[in-house]
C-alpha positions as CSV (number, residue, x, y, z in Angstrom):
1,X,-90.2,38.2,-62.7
2,X,-90.7,35.8,-59.8
3,X,-94.2,35.1,-60.9
4,X,-93.0,34.3,-64.4
5,X,-90.4,31.9,-63.0
6,X,-93.0,30.2,-60.8
7,X,-95.3,29.8,-63.8
8,X,-92.4,28.4,-65.9
9,X,-91.4,26.0,-63.2
10,X,-95.0,24.8,-62.7
11,X,-95.3,24.1,-66.4
12,X,-92.0,22.3,-66.7
13,X,-93.0,20.2,-63.6
14,X,-96.3,19.4,-65.2
15,X,-94.6,18.4,-68.4
16,X,-92.2,16.2,-66.4
17,X,-95.1,14.6,-64.5
18,X,-97.1,13.9,-67.7
19,X,-94.1,12.3,-69.3
20,X,-93.9,9.9,-66.3
21,X,-97.6,9.0,-66.5
22,X,-98.3,5.5,-67.9
23,X,-101.3,3.4,-68.7
24,X,-101.8,-0.4,-68.9
25,X,-99.2,-0.5,-71.7
26,X,-96.6,1.1,-69.4
27,X,-95.6,3.3,-72.3
28,X,-95.7,7.1,-72.7
29,X,-99.2,8.0,-73.9
30,X,-99.5,9.0,-77.5
31,X,-95.9,8.0,-78.4
32,X,-95.3,5.9,-81.6
33,X,-94.7,2.7,-79.5
34,X,-97.8,3.4,-77.4
35,X,-100.2,3.7,-80.5
36,X,-98.6,0.6,-82.1
37,X,-99.1,-1.3,-78.9
38,X,-102.7,-0.4,-78.6
39,X,-103.3,-0.9,-82.3
40,X,-102.0,-4.5,-81.9
41,X,-104.1,-5.1,-78.8
42,X,-107.3,-3.9,-80.5
43,X,-106.4,-6.0,-83.6
44,X,-106.0,-9.1,-81.5
45,X,-109.4,-8.5,-79.8
46,X,-111.3,-7.7,-83.0
47,X,-109.9,-10.7,-84.9
48,X,-110.8,-13.0,-82.0
49,X,-107.2,-13.9,-81.2
50,X,-107.3,-12.6,-77.6
51,X,-110.6,-11.7,-75.8
52,X,-108.7,-10.0,-73.0
53,X,-106.4,-7.8,-75.1
54,X,-108.3,-4.6,-74.5
55,X,-109.6,-5.4,-71.1
56,X,-107.6,-2.5,-69.5
57,X,-108.0,-0.1,-72.4
58,X,-109.7,3.3,-71.8
59,X,-111.7,5.5,-74.1
60,X,-108.5,7.4,-74.7
61,X,-106.8,4.4,-76.2
62,X,-109.9,3.5,-78.3
63,X,-110.1,7.0,-79.8
64,X,-106.4,7.0,-80.6
65,X,-106.6,3.6,-82.3
66,X,-109.6,4.7,-84.3
67,X,-107.7,7.8,-85.5
68,X,-104.6,5.7,-86.3
69,X,-106.7,3.1,-88.2
70,X,-106.6,5.4,-91.3
71,X,-102.8,4.9,-91.4
72,X,-101.5,2.2,-93.8
73,X,-99.4,0.9,-90.9
74,X,-102.4,0.2,-88.7
75,X,-103.4,-3.4,-88.1
76,X,-106.9,-2.4,-87.1
77,X,-107.2,-0.5,-90.4
78,X,-106.3,-3.7,-92.3
79,X,-109.4,-5.6,-91.0
80,X,-112.0,-5.7,-93.7
81,X,-115.3,-4.1,-92.8
82,X,-118.0,-6.4,-91.4
83,X,-121.2,-6.6,-93.5
84,X,-124.6,-7.5,-92.1
85,X,-125.2,-10.2,-94.7
86,X,-122.0,-12.0,-93.6
87,X,-120.1,-11.4,-96.8
88,X,-116.8,-9.5,-97.0
C-alpha cells in the first residue's frame, strides 16, 4: 500500500512539474495557445516578416508546427508551396 502511494505521489508530482515547465513562449507546451504561438512565429519567419521569430525554437516546436500545419487554422499551412522554377 505504501509503495502504491509513493508511486502515485511521484507521478502526480511529475505531472505538476511538467505543467510548470515553459519554453521561450512561456506557455504550457502542447497547449492550444502554445501551438498557435509557435505557428505564428514560424509563419513570420517563413514569410520574411521576422528573421528572429524562431531563434529560440527547438526541434519540439518545429515538429509540433509541422503536424499542426495540416490544420485549416494553421498560418504555416496557408503558405503556398515554394517551387524550384520560382512560380507559385
